[in-house]
FIRO-330913 format. One line per 8 residues: for each residue x, y negated, z of N, C-alpha, C. Coordinates in pm, whole numbers. Each point is the difference from the previous one (the first is absolute). Example, Ala and Ser with C-alpha at 12.3 -4.5 7.8 and 13.67 -1.06 7.14 Angstrom:
BEGIN
1319,569,780,-89,-119,0,90,-120,0; -35,-105,-72,82,-119,6,-77,-109,73 .
END
This chain:
BEGIN
-1069,-43,1345,45,89,-107,-122,70,-58; -12,4,-128,-107,65,-67,11,150,16; -109,70,-28,4,148,10,98,60,-105; 5,-65,-122,87,47,-99,145,-18,45; 31,-115,51,135,-28,46,41,94,118; -99,20,88,30,87,110,29,144,-38; -80,47,-98,29,137,-56,133,8,-69; 34,-102,-74,132,-1,-66,114,5,104 .
-15,-88,103,100,-9,103,16,138,70; -115,63,27,8,131,69,71,100,-88; -29,0,-128,67,97,-93,149,-30,-12; 35,-123,-24,138,-40,-21,81,22,129; -55,-34,113,73,15,125,23,141,43; -59,95,-76,27,139,33,139,43,-47; 68,-83,-77,134,28,-50,100,-76,84; 110,65,38,99,-68,87,96,-82,-76 .
39,36,-116,105,-68,-75,-62,-127,-67; 62,-110,15,-61,-125,-47,-7,-9,-153; 99,61,-71,-4,0,-145,-111,92,-52; -17,111,63,-117,87,-31,-131,-72,22; -7,-71,109,-124,-78,32,-19,-103,-111; 98,-72,-45,-15,-96,-104,-55,67,-133; 55,117,-31,-48,72,-117,-147,42,23; -34,56,114,-136,34,25,-92,-118,-8 .
40,-116,48,-76,-121,-8,-31,-32,-148; 98,5,-83,-21,-34,-142,-99,99,-67; 11,124,40,-90,99,-61,-140,-1,50; -23,-39,125,-135,10,63,-65,-134,26; 71,-107,-7,-61,-134,25,-104,-27,-104; -110,-74,35,-101,-38,-99,57,-99,-103; -59,6,-120,46,-87,-111,-43,-147,28; 85,-90,-42,-38,-141,19,-109,-44,-102 .
-11,64,-110,-103,-40,-98,-105,106,-14; -115,-40,-48,-110,96,-30,26,71,-134; -51,117,-12,3,67,-130,-92,-78,-95; 51,-42,-110,-78,-84,-91,70,-21,-132; 42,-122,-23,62,-31,-125,124,89,-27; 74,29,107,117,86,-8,-30,128,76; 48,113,-63,-12,129,71,103,2,110; -37,41,115,92,12,116,64,138,5 .
127,1,40,70,126,17,-49,72,124; -9,128,-7,-37,85,111,110,105,15; 75,-6,109,114,94,15,-40,147,-2; -121,31,39,-41,138,7,-118,26,-89; 10,101,-89,-109,27,-93,-108,91,62; 27,49,121,-96,89,65,25,1,152; -92,59,72,16,17,143,117,97,28; 18,95,-86,113,91,17,139,-68,-12 .
8,-96,-102,122,-75,-11,24,-91,121; -109,-57,56,14,-83,115,48,80,117; -57,116,23,39,86,112,144,47,-16; 35,32,-127,138,45,-29,97,-113,33; -40,-121,-36,88,-118,23,18,-24,150; -104,15,82,14,-17,143,88,107,55; -8,124,-49,91,108,48,145,-31,-44; 15,-51,-124,133,-38,-47,58,-112,83 .
-77,-105,35,47,-107,82,43,52,138; -82,95,56,34,55,130,139,69,-4; 22,75,-104,132,68,-18,110,-103,-17; -29,-105,-76,100,-108,-26,32,-74,124; -102,-20,88,14,-65,126,98,78,91; 3,134,-14,83,79,87,147,0,-54; 15,-29,-130,135,-2,-62,2,-112,-99; 7,-132,43,-23,-105,-89,132,-48,-77 .
111,66,22,125,-54,-62,-5,-19,-151; -60,91,-77,-7,-25,-139,-71,-128,-36; -112,-34,73,-68,-126,-21,89,-115,38; 68,9,109,90,-105,43,107,-31,-102; 61,110,-51,103,-12,-100,-49,-73,-122; -126,21,-34,-61,-64,-117,-45,-140,22; -65,-28,115,-67,-133,21,78,-95,85; 91,47,79,69,-93,88,131,-45,-70 .
-16,-62,-114,112,-50,-75,21,-145,41; 124,-42,36,24,-136,39,-39,-102,-107; -5,42,-126,-41,-85,-108,-146,-30,1; -80,80,71,-144,-20,2,-38,-109,111; 27,-122,-39,-28,-111,95,-139,-66,-21; -66,45,-105,-135,-47,-28,-103,99,27; -110,-39,63,-102,99,43,-60,77,-117; -16,-74,-110,-61,73,-118,92,107,-53 .
130,-23,-1,97,99,-51,5,122,96; -8,-23,129,-5,105,100,-127,81,-18; -117,-66,-17,-123,76,-14,6,82,-135; 57,-61,-102,16,73,-129,84,127,20; 104,-9,78,86,115,25,-75,116,70; -87,-37,91,-81,97,74,-96,75,-94; -67,-75,-86,-97,66,-90,77,82,-106; 117,-42,-36,81,79,-95,40,131,66 .
34,0,127,38,123,72,-125,97,3; -113,-57,35,-120,81,5,-33,63,-136; 11,-74,-105,-32,57,-134,107,100,-40; 124,-17,44,107,91,-44,-2,130,87; -43,-12,126,17,115,90,-128,46,65; -110,-76,-12,-124,38,68,-77,105,-71; -112,38,58,-81,112,-56,-107,-38,-97; -4,-133,-38,-108,-44,-83,52,-21,-144 .
-22,-118,-55,38,-29,-139,154,17,-20; 38,23,-122,141,21,-41,54,-127,-65; 114,-48,55,62,-119,-60,66,37,-131; -30,-85,-99,68,12,-132,115,-97,-12; -26,-128,35,103,-100,-3,-43,-119,87; 100,-75,50,-30,-120,80,83,-117,-51; -56,-116,15,70,-131,-39,45,9,-149; -91,31,-79,27,11,-148,-4,-143,-63 .
114,-44,-51,0,-133,-61,-48,-4,-140; -74,-103,-38,-37,-21,-141,79,-122,-49; 58,12,-118,84,-103,-59,-40,-39,-142; 14,-122,-21,-23,-52,-139,125,-86,-36; 69,43,-100,119,-72,-44,101,-23,115; 20,107,71,96,8,113,-48,-79,124; -120,-55,-4,-60,-75,114,-103,80,70; 14,21,131,-93,78,78,-134,-79,10 .
-112,64,-46,-129,-73,9,-88,62,105; 43,103,68,-79,62,111,60,129,37; -55,54,108,52,128,56,-117,79,56; -20,123,-43,-101,85,54,46,59,137; -75,-16,102,44,48,129,11,150,6; -110,71,-37,0,147,15,-76,63,-119; 57,101,-53,-67,84,-102,-7,138,61; -124,56,9,-16,126,74,-107,88,-69 .
-2,126,36,-93,95,-54,-80,60,121; -127,-3,-7,-82,58,103,-10,151,-14; -57,64,103,-9,147,-4,-82,54,-115; -94,-89,-47,-87,47,-112,54,-45,-138; 123,-50,0,63,-40,-122,-17,-141,-47; -73,-80,74,-18,-140,-40,124,-76,13; 34,-85,-96,119,-84,4,-35,-135,52; 60,-40,112,-39,-124,67,118,-98,9 .
-35,-126,-12,97,-106,12,-46,-83,120; 83,1,107,-28,-67,126,85,-133,8; -71,-103,31,66,-126,36,-22,-22,149; 109,-15,74,-8,-18,147,9,-149,39; -87,-37,89,7,-134,63,-32,10,147; 85,-58,76,-25,1,151,7,-150,42; -118,-51,36,-15,-148,22,-58,-29,135; 42,-116,49,-46,-52,132,-33,-152,-25 .
-130,-26,4,-41,-136,-30,-83,-57,120; 13,-127,18,-88,-72,104,-108,-71,-72; -120,17,52,-117,-70,-65,-7,-146,53; -7,-91,-93,-13,-139,34,-127,-53,-67; -100,-39,75,-122,-46,-58,-44,-127,72; -131,-35,-23,-52,-115,70,-65,50,135; -64,-89,70,-49,36,130,-131,84,-8; -51,22,-117,-121,84,-14,40,145,-17 .
15,72,113,52,137,-7,-93,91,-73; -128,-34,-8,-98,86,-69,9,-11,-149; 71,-99,-54,10,-16,-141,93,110,-58; -40,59,-111,85,106,-63,134,-58,-41; 101,72,32,134,-45,-37,24,28,-144; 106,-68,-52,51,30,-136,137,57,12; 47,66,-103,130,58,10,110,-108,15; -29,-117,-52,100,-112,12,9,-51,147 .
-94,41,85,7,-40,138,100,81,80; 50,108,-62,98,88,70,138,-38,-46; 80,-52,94,131,-50,-36,113,78,83; 113,7,-65,114,55,70,39,-86,116; 55,58,107,37,-86,119,97,-108,-35; 91,21,-94,97,-100,-38,-47,-91,-113; -124,18,-42,-63,-80,-106,78,3,-128; 45,122,-34,64,15,-129,-73,107,-82 .
-115,48,52,-76,107,-65,-147,-20,31; -87,39,-91,-145,-16,19,-67,122,-64; -106,50,66,-58,127,-45,-57,-17,-142; -64,-111,-40,-53,-7,-133,111,8,-103; 112,-59,28,114,6,-96,51,144,-14; 15,62,119,51,141,-4,-100,90,-69; -129,-17,24,-104,83,-61,-2,-17,-150; 15,-121,-47,4,-28,-145,118,66,-63 .
114,-3,65,122,57,-51,-16,151,-10; -48,61,107,-19,143,3,-93,42,-107; -114,-68,-20,-102,42,-89,39,-19,-146; 59,-110,-31,22,-30,-143,137,37,-49; 92,23,92,139,31,-49,40,137,51; 8,20,132,61,128,52,-85,127,-38; -129,-7,13,-82,116,-35,-8,21,-151; 37,-96,-79,-7,17,-145,128,51,-60 .
106,22,81,129,31,-56,5,131,-76; -75,100,47,9,133,-74,-91,-5,-128; -62,-110,-25,-78,-12,-123,77,-81,-103; 121,-44,26,73,-84,-88,82,85,-99; 35,-59,-112,80,67,-104,142,34,55; 50,-92,83,133,21,57,3,127,85; -108,32,70,-10,116,83,-5,126,-95; -78,-6,-105,-16,110,-91,131,46,-56 .
89,-93,-19,135,33,-55,84,79,98; -32,7,128,80,67,97,-17,154,-7; -107,47,-60,-24,142,-24,-64,75,117; -71,-73,90,-70,71,103,-140,41,-50; -19,129,-16,-129,48,-52,-118,-48,87; -106,-47,-64,-115,-47,70,-119,78,-41; -125,-58,10,-23,-139,41,18,-17,149; 13,-130,38,31,-35,142,-122,-79,54 .
-36,27,122,-105,-70,70,70,-88,105; -19,-133,-14,61,-93,89,-83,-16,124; 66,8,115,-70,-16,130,84,-89,96; -77,-73,85,64,-92,93,6,60,137; 119,6,58,23,49,136,32,-121,85; -107,-53,64,15,-130,71,-43,14,146; 98,-25,83,-23,5,149,49,-133,63; -34,-11,127,45,-118,75,-94,-41,103 .
-1,-123,44,-87,-53,100,-31,-143,-26; -123,-47,29,-43,-136,-19,-28,-58,137; 44,-128,18,-5,-61,133,-99,-121,-8; -94,-5,103,-99,-100,2,15,-92,115; -37,-128,-18,20,-100,108,-83,32,126; 68,-4,110,-66,15,128,-15,147,39; -21,18,127,-10,139,46,-134,64,-31; -98,-84,-52,-127,52,-48,-9,-11,-151 .
110,27,-68,10,-10,-145,-93,93,-74; -55,101,72,-92,92,-67,-126,-68,-54; -22,-125,41,-122,-74,-51,16,-39,-148; 123,-9,-49,25,-40,-136,-47,105,-97; -72,-43,-101,-50,93,-106,116,12,-101; 60,116,-19,112,7,-96,-38,-30,-143; 97,-20,-82,-18,-20,-141,-62,127,-60; -84,-7,-104,-69,114,-52,95,116,-44 .
123,-39,-41,95,97,-50,61,84,113; -15,-45,122,70,59,114,-63,135,42; 77,96,30,-51,134,47,-72,-19,134; -113,77,8,-90,-20,117,72,42,131; 93,89,-6,66,47,125,138,-48,16; 35,-106,-72,141,-47,6,44,-31,144; 130,16,24,49,-28,136,4,-152,22; -41,-39,121,-12,-139,36,98,-38,111 .
42,-119,4,71,-62,111,-52,-139,19; 70,-77,82,-44,-135,38,119,-95,-16; -29,-133,-8,106,-94,7,-43,-125,83; 94,-58,71,-21,-118,79,114,-99,-20; -33,-129,13,111,-90,-1,72,2,134; 120,-56,6,77,3,123,-78,-64,117; -73,-107,-34,-76,-74,103,-119,84,48; -69,69,-95,-104,92,37,44,117,81 .
116,50,-36,61,111,78,31,-48,142; 49,-121,14,37,-51,136,-129,-13,83; -107,-49,-64,-126,-17,75,-63,139,33; 5,89,-92,-54,135,31,77,71,112; 131,-14,-1,81,58,106,-22,-62,135; -32,-131,-2,-23,-74,125,-125,51,72; -99,52,-87,-121,51,63,-2,149,21; 120,59,-17,8,146,10,75,42,125 .
-37,-55,108,70,31,129,-22,150,31; 102,57,47,-5,139,34,-1,96,-111; 25,-51,-127,8,80,-118,113,101,9; -27,129,-17,94,104,10,49,41,-140; -23,-77,-102,47,39,-129,148,-23,-10; 59,84,-81,145,-15,-35,6,-50,-146; 67,-108,-23,6,-68,-131,136,28,-62; -4,52,-121,123,41,-68,11,-69,-135 .
108,-67,-29,25,-60,-129,34,111,-100; -63,2,-116,17,103,-96,91,-49,-114; 125,50,-17,76,-33,-115,-60,54,-127; 29,-59,-113,-69,33,-124,0,147,-32; 112,67,25,9,142,-35,-88,91,96; -61,-62,96,-87,72,92,-148,-37,-21; -34,-53,-118,-137,-43,-27,-93,109,-42; 51,121,-23,-92,109,-46,-66,68,120 .
48,113,41,-62,74,109,26,-64,135; -84,29,102,23,-50,135,132,60,52; 62,-65,91,124,44,69,-39,47,139; 81,98,46,-18,45,140,51,-104,98; -64,-4,120,46,-87,109,-1,84,125; 115,19,58,6,78,126,-23,-88,112; -20,65,120,-39,-75,117,108,-101,49; 129,37,-11,105,-91,42,9,-122,-90 .
-15,20,-138,3,-111,-87,-119,-89,23; -116,59,21,-120,-80,26,15,-85,130; 57,62,101,23,-76,126,90,-119,-20; 102,22,-80,97,-110,-25,-73,-110,-76; -80,34,-98,-68,-101,-80,-99,-77,85; -71,63,88,-96,-66,87,76,-97,91; 112,46,54,80,-84,88,57,-124,-73; 21,15,-122,58,-110,-82,-107,-69,-84 .
-127,16,33,-109,-47,-84,5,-159,-12; 42,-66,111,2,-151,-9,104,-42,-100; 119,67,-1,106,-35,-93,-45,31,-141; -67,113,-17,-50,40,-136,-98,-100,-51; -94,-41,88,-100,-100,-34,64,-130,-39; 101,-44,73,62,-126,-32,72,5,-136; 63,114,-30,62,8,-134,-99,-2,-110; -115,66,19,-99,2,-105,-70,-138,-13 .
-16,-72,109,-56,-130,-6,87,-99,-81; 126,29,-5,94,-85,-68,37,50,-135; -73,97,-53,34,64,-127,-2,-101,-115; 94,16,-91,5,-87,-113,-41,80,-129; -25,129,10,-45,85,-113,-104,97,59; -94,39,-87,-96,102,42,70,123,53; -49,52,120,62,112,63,-105,109,31; 19,120,-43,-98,110,32,35,53,140 .
-112,16,73,15,66,133,-101,108,14; 26,93,91,-93,110,32,-32,-10,146; -125,28,37,-46,9,139,-16,143,37; 60,41,114,-11,139,48,-77,-8,133; -89,100,16,-72,22,126,22,140,52; -12,17,132,17,131,56,-133,75,0; 1,127,-50,-127,74,-4,-17,76,130; -101,80,10,-36,68,126,104,99,37 .
76,52,-96,111,93,26,129,-67,39; -6,-136,0,128,-73,33,86,-26,-117; -38,39,-124,79,-23,-119,-27,-138,-56; 106,-65,-54,-19,-131,-58,-41,13,-148; -117,-48,-31,-57,17,-135,-15,-141,-67; 38,-6,-126,-17,-123,-71,-147,-39,-14; -39,-117,48,-134,-44,-1,-36,-85,-124; 91,-90,-40,-23,-81,-118,130,-59,-47 .
-2,-56,-119,116,-72,-55,-50,-136,-51; 89,-97,11,-37,-133,-47,123,-82,-30; -22,-119,-51,104,-98,-29,-13,-118,82; 113,-51,51,0,-135,61,68,-87,-104; -67,-112,-35,46,-85,-108,25,-143,58; 89,-80,-57,22,-136,45,-132,-82,-17; -12,-104,82,-119,-80,0,-33,-64,-137; 110,-29,-79,-25,-66,-130,-29,104,-106 .
6,125,30,-14,109,-104,-135,2,-65; -115,-13,80,-132,7,-69,-19,-107,-110; 45,-124,27,-16,-105,-100,74,37,-127; 124,45,19,78,39,-119,-63,117,-74; -56,96,80,-57,119,-60,-124,-34,-79; -84,-91,57,-120,-44,-76,36,-65,-132; 108,-83,1,45,-67,-126,44,110,-94; 68,101,43,46,106,-86,-115,78,-58 .
-98,29,85,-120,71,-45,-74,-81,-101; -15,-129,26,-82,-93,-85,67,-15,-137; 125,28,-14,66,-23,-125,-43,101,-104; -84,101,42,-59,98,-96,-113,-61,-73; -63,-110,50,-116,-59,-62,38,-82,-123 .
END
């Protein structure tokens, strides 16, 4: 785990409520992209706003029901919609920027041509347009790990999304919405500064994936994970005799902040490790898992996250990545 990821985990794990932890993760996780062609959103305009937000989160952690009522909607079955609801709650009730409107549709001849995620006003009066993206991509490249990656090398686990495609959509369409004539007709006083709020995690092949040089657009401190094929996972586990890690399958709605693991649950997972390994070796779809290790105090701490993918997945992923050429 990198120092950045360790610091984030320490901060987020200070909150007991899982929904508060997810919100804290969104606010404090490093950006997936570098500041460059697009301006990146910064939830706090000052150290004072950051400190006030931490105090607000602490109070919310003690009484999280309003956040639960807002974000734990059975209709929120997509991770992106859930993340959007958390940021909307922060902007509506937190101590930093003030929410003006969310999910503002733009229409032309009764046809929706886009939707602005968030319109807000900062403490100094700046009017900001935030576009939120929370993405999890696996890097698929050639065997030369030292070669600089391209955005097209980052593919969604189900091979229905690719980072270069998403990046292009965000840059040329989403961030341009508040500059369109259709937006001007809505009557929101400007001018508006478009910013990208992009969080997530990128997964690299092998447990030594840190050797890969990320694409130039990628943020220097982005969160990393690993991926292995089912056969590679089987081989790695065969050589891990006496391993005291607890392996937990992560459902999609648990992909943001780390989850707590108590001693009894960890003991059960270790006792059932052979059955868990067999299920993962037979996986027919990419599956995210987390590894937990016991620290010196006896607490179970998340060590890393990764994907186990079917053996035929890399070939299909390379074909999907190559279609960008």
